[in-house]
Legacy VTK file of the C-alpha trace (Angstrom):
# vtk DataFile Version 3.0
C-alpha trace
ASCII
DATASET POLYDATA
POINTS 317 float
-45.550 17.782 21.528
-48.965 15.838 22.431
-50.688 18.633 20.873
-48.920 18.761 17.738
-49.267 15.002 17.574
-52.608 15.050 18.267
-53.384 17.518 15.357
-51.429 15.573 12.848
-53.475 12.182 13.905
-56.877 14.437 13.176
-55.325 15.620 9.847
-54.509 12.205 8.752
-57.964 11.217 10.298
-59.565 13.500 8.124
-57.597 12.788 5.283
-58.566 9.200 5.223
-62.265 9.868 5.845
-62.276 12.171 2.752
-60.975 9.394 0.622
-63.626 6.733 2.149
-66.136 9.208 0.930
-64.811 10.271 -2.145
-66.786 10.449 -4.467
-70.047 11.853 -2.725
-71.177 13.739 -5.793
-70.581 13.407 -9.367
-67.332 13.984 -11.048
-66.804 16.025 -14.266
-64.214 14.653 -16.605
-63.218 17.150 -19.231
-61.915 15.958 -22.664
-59.863 18.267 -24.666
-61.211 16.711 -27.801
-64.466 15.861 -29.871
-66.130 12.466 -29.565
-64.200 9.968 -32.215
-60.671 10.067 -31.292
-58.475 7.737 -28.601
-58.729 10.349 -25.784
-62.339 10.280 -25.593
-62.538 6.446 -25.958
-60.196 6.242 -23.134
-62.119 8.770 -21.259
-65.355 7.256 -21.597
-64.275 3.904 -20.823
-62.493 5.133 -17.612
-65.674 7.251 -16.773
-68.044 4.523 -17.026
-66.435 2.238 -15.175
-65.724 4.740 -12.437
-69.204 5.396 -12.224
-70.106 1.926 -11.792
-67.402 1.179 -9.003
-67.534 4.316 -7.062
-71.612 4.649 -7.295
-71.280 8.410 -8.548
-71.877 9.576 -12.024
-68.486 10.516 -13.590
-69.811 12.784 -16.595
-67.702 13.235 -19.626
-67.750 16.899 -20.958
-65.542 17.211 -24.501
-64.450 21.042 -24.457
-62.400 21.648 -27.551
-60.341 24.590 -28.791
-56.877 25.743 -29.075
-55.064 22.294 -29.135
-56.588 21.114 -26.110
-55.648 24.097 -24.172
-59.060 25.530 -23.094
-59.745 22.345 -21.510
-56.467 22.013 -19.796
-56.781 25.298 -18.317
-60.201 24.874 -17.009
-59.124 21.849 -14.958
-55.927 23.415 -13.732
-57.794 26.583 -12.551
-60.790 24.323 -10.872
-61.211 23.352 -7.271
-58.644 20.685 -6.416
-61.166 18.701 -4.564
-61.096 15.332 -7.061
-64.631 16.573 -8.670
-63.313 17.840 -11.989
-60.508 15.508 -13.820
-58.836 15.749 -17.159
-58.975 12.566 -19.767
-56.762 13.832 -22.339
-53.733 12.765 -24.540
-50.088 14.260 -24.049
-50.155 16.551 -26.786
-51.684 19.709 -24.731
-49.437 18.618 -21.612
-45.909 18.134 -23.213
-46.312 19.652 -26.700
-48.484 22.471 -26.994
-46.005 24.345 -24.314
-43.149 24.337 -27.111
-45.551 25.358 -29.910
-48.204 27.742 -28.808
-46.365 31.315 -27.865
-48.137 31.699 -24.479
-49.652 28.586 -22.462
-52.464 29.478 -19.942
-51.322 26.599 -17.417
-48.064 24.898 -16.452
-47.824 21.307 -16.855
-45.990 20.199 -13.930
-47.127 23.085 -11.717
-50.782 22.873 -12.235
-51.579 19.047 -12.136
-51.379 15.749 -10.327
-50.974 13.044 -12.848
-53.119 9.960 -11.728
-52.147 7.088 -14.389
-51.431 6.693 -18.137
-54.001 4.559 -19.179
-53.055 3.546 -22.555
-51.060 4.521 -25.658
-51.002 4.484 -29.343
-48.864 5.020 -32.321
-49.799 7.047 -35.160
-50.671 6.157 -38.699
-50.318 8.093 -42.015
-53.021 7.561 -44.528
-53.743 8.877 -47.863
-57.211 9.646 -49.242
-58.364 6.912 -51.216
-58.378 8.466 -54.830
-54.265 10.031 -54.175
-52.160 7.767 -56.369
-49.838 6.289 -54.011
-49.625 3.049 -52.341
-46.378 3.522 -50.315
-44.204 6.247 -48.311
-42.077 6.728 -51.373
-45.107 7.052 -53.580
-45.987 10.119 -51.279
-42.355 11.637 -51.258
-42.471 11.406 -55.019
-45.766 12.848 -55.649
-44.786 15.724 -53.260
-41.731 16.624 -55.762
-44.541 17.662 -58.436
-47.209 19.007 -56.446
-47.616 20.549 -52.729
-49.919 18.089 -50.673
-51.610 18.664 -47.581
-51.659 16.639 -44.192
-54.569 16.844 -41.926
-54.117 16.686 -37.950
-56.306 16.726 -34.899
-54.657 20.609 -34.198
-51.511 22.676 -33.459
-49.418 21.156 -30.901
-50.744 17.450 -31.355
-48.441 14.716 -31.927
-49.980 14.421 -35.394
-48.980 17.856 -35.991
-45.406 16.965 -34.678
-45.252 13.436 -36.653
-46.089 15.930 -39.976
-42.988 17.961 -38.836
-40.823 14.988 -38.502
-41.258 13.471 -41.894
-41.116 17.001 -43.706
-37.629 17.315 -42.028
-36.780 13.619 -42.538
-37.661 13.695 -46.204
-36.917 17.166 -46.704
-40.346 17.762 -48.646
-42.802 20.640 -48.106
-46.148 19.082 -46.660
-48.867 21.999 -45.934
-50.484 21.371 -42.389
-54.494 21.524 -42.419
-55.467 21.241 -38.480
-59.041 20.562 -37.310
-60.348 20.188 -33.878
-59.838 16.344 -33.500
-59.657 13.720 -35.666
-63.277 13.033 -36.004
-63.803 16.582 -37.710
-60.486 15.672 -39.808
-61.365 12.067 -41.213
-64.309 13.329 -43.110
-62.406 15.829 -45.426
-59.583 12.964 -45.871
-61.916 10.726 -47.159
-63.364 13.021 -49.419
-59.837 13.846 -50.382
-60.146 17.491 -49.442
-56.948 16.913 -47.770
-54.861 14.297 -49.184
-53.228 13.041 -46.377
-53.857 12.417 -42.564
-52.148 11.446 -39.526
-54.188 9.818 -37.042
-53.926 7.545 -33.544
-53.799 3.920 -35.096
-56.546 3.201 -32.518
-58.987 5.033 -34.487
-57.470 4.551 -37.863
-57.919 1.036 -38.135
-61.756 0.713 -38.855
-61.303 3.585 -42.039
-58.323 1.229 -43.351
-60.203 -1.856 -43.311
-63.106 -0.656 -44.861
-61.127 1.044 -47.916
-62.238 4.515 -46.891
-58.282 5.480 -46.444
-54.897 4.122 -47.383
-52.371 3.185 -44.728
-48.892 4.188 -45.453
-46.847 3.897 -42.815
-46.742 3.867 -38.997
-44.600 5.757 -36.211
-44.024 3.032 -34.096
-40.961 0.818 -33.673
-42.661 -2.343 -34.936
-45.696 -2.748 -37.328
-49.037 -2.716 -35.286
-50.960 -5.911 -34.718
-53.918 -4.306 -36.020
-52.254 -3.221 -39.342
-49.744 -6.064 -40.025
-49.382 -5.082 -43.692
-48.504 -1.650 -43.145
-44.779 -0.726 -42.684
-42.983 1.242 -40.250
-41.180 4.789 -40.961
-38.288 3.078 -40.254
-38.705 0.117 -42.786
-39.733 2.710 -45.547
-36.006 4.583 -44.760
-37.457 7.321 -42.201
-36.668 5.908 -38.569
-36.730 9.639 -37.507
-40.372 9.746 -37.692
-41.079 7.830 -34.399
-43.941 8.801 -31.987
-45.969 7.611 -29.889
-49.371 9.339 -28.250
-50.534 7.918 -24.713
-53.890 9.084 -22.940
-54.105 9.693 -19.163
-56.046 10.634 -16.288
-54.943 13.830 -13.955
-56.609 16.568 -11.436
-55.612 19.606 -10.583
-52.594 20.408 -8.239
-53.267 20.257 -4.807
-55.829 17.410 -5.135
-55.599 15.215 -1.701
-53.182 12.731 -1.897
-55.686 10.198 -0.516
-57.938 10.818 -3.330
-55.254 10.644 -6.074
-54.358 7.181 -4.717
-57.915 6.328 -4.803
-58.376 7.181 -8.179
-54.678 5.508 -9.281
-56.233 2.394 -7.325
-59.441 2.333 -9.254
-58.152 3.047 -12.685
-55.183 0.447 -12.206
-58.041 -1.969 -11.553
-60.271 -0.833 -14.268
-57.443 -1.573 -16.645
-57.061 -5.028 -15.627
-60.586 -5.930 -15.918
-61.090 -8.502 -19.198
-63.814 -6.356 -21.121
-61.799 -2.932 -20.475
-58.866 -4.405 -21.524
-60.611 -6.177 -24.865
-62.311 -2.829 -25.633
-59.125 -0.701 -25.665
-56.976 -3.338 -27.124
-59.438 -4.086 -29.799
-59.665 -0.452 -30.616
-55.985 -0.294 -31.424
-54.579 0.996 -28.082
-51.622 -0.303 -25.818
-52.631 -0.462 -22.079
-49.919 1.188 -19.854
-51.077 1.411 -16.200
-48.473 3.737 -14.826
-48.294 4.782 -11.458
-48.863 8.833 -10.683
-45.243 9.136 -10.030
-44.086 7.301 -13.416
-46.804 9.768 -15.320
-44.768 12.836 -13.741
-41.871 11.709 -15.014
-42.897 10.653 -18.335
-44.176 14.396 -18.797
-41.042 16.019 -17.583
-38.949 14.103 -19.732
-41.388 14.708 -22.679
-41.554 18.480 -21.880
-37.592 18.456 -22.388
-38.000 16.631 -25.814
-40.532 18.394 -27.488
-38.919 21.533 -26.484
-36.027 20.579 -28.298
-37.801 19.179 -31.379
-39.988 22.458 -31.990
-37.112 24.480 -31.674
-35.304 22.209 -34.583
-38.444 22.175 -36.427
-39.438 25.325 -36.021
-43.030 23.742 -35.380
-45.141 26.927 -34.020
-48.589 27.227 -33.578
-50.679 30.559 -35.134
LINES 1 318
317 0 1 2 3 4 5 6 7 8 9 10 11 12 13 14 15 16 17 18 19 20 21 22 23 24 25 26 27 28 29 30 31 32 33 34 35 36 37 38 39 40 41 42 43 44 45 46 47 48 49 50 51 52 53 54 55 56 57 58 59 60 61 62 63 64 65 66 67 68 69 70 71 72 73 74 75 76 77 78 79 80 81 82 83 84 85 86 87 88 89 90 91 92 93 94 95 96 97 98 99 100 101 102 103 104 105 106 107 108 109 110 111 112 113 114 115 116 117 118 119 120 121 122 123 124 125 126 127 128 129 130 131 132 133 134 135 136 137 138 139 140 141 142 143 144 145 146 147 148 149 150 151 152 153 154 155 156 157 158 159 160 161 162 163 164 165 166 167 168 169 170 171 172 173 174 175 176 177 178 179 180 181 182 183 184 185 186 187 188 189 190 191 192 193 194 195 196 197 198 199 200 201 202 203 204 205 206 207 208 209 210 211 212 213 214 215 216 217 218 219 220 221 222 223 224 225 226 227 228 229 230 231 232 233 234 235 236 237 238 239 240 241 242 243 244 245 246 247 248 249 250 251 252 253 254 255 256 257 258 259 260 261 262 263 264 265 266 267 268 269 270 271 272 273 274 275 276 277 278 279 280 281 282 283 284 285 286 287 288 289 290 291 292 293 294 295 296 297 298 299 300 301 302 303 304 305 306 307 308 309 310 311 312 313 314 315 316
């Protein structure tokens, strides 16, 4: 019995020492989308402050492709030591499993959630020359011509929002997926596509400078950054309700002490005035979930999007 207790003590001491020493070398933070979107903004903001607070570089790597699956797979299969992290939106984790025929990872089995950092509603926008000013205008126009809508890719929350709109309004829209919002927005501004869904946080500047026209937001209430833009519910389509969230995860098996340390640091960073102003100023809402709350959200949303994708037949090609 004494030997067993001593062994447990040694294990506890080793784990505590690991947490105290972590990180002792640079940490890679993989973002599944290109620069210019909300996941990249959240990832870079957290990485910058983690570097300053913990004394080691937290290096962002934008690894795009397959709607975020490539990046998520890389993290899922990396060593569970806290030196490879995933900064992502919810899409690759909870939507992709329902819209891609095969998945290279299991969200609940292969990741250890650390914290949801921020969330953002979506906004539907129209290219500047499209003759619409409201959602009803969009619906009316869709009866005389097939409209296209751009998103950050198959399986993204923007993709699901488009499918929800098609289902709610009983209209046809042609989905045009891109590798991130930054790649899509240029074509929307130049009217190579008619419509685009984007996170409110990254869309606000394009609306304010007149490069895109805001049509409706997917949140329950109007967003402070776009106070004149109605919600889909106000426009008569309450079923178009979706909110993306961004968070930080580690591979499954990462020591609990390291996860706890990262959660504590992220929680503290999100309470900093400068960080809060940076993220909320970009149109994001701060969340600060615990690892347990993040895990519960993933489990719940996996079930929700599974039901949703089957009903809408939203399958990736």
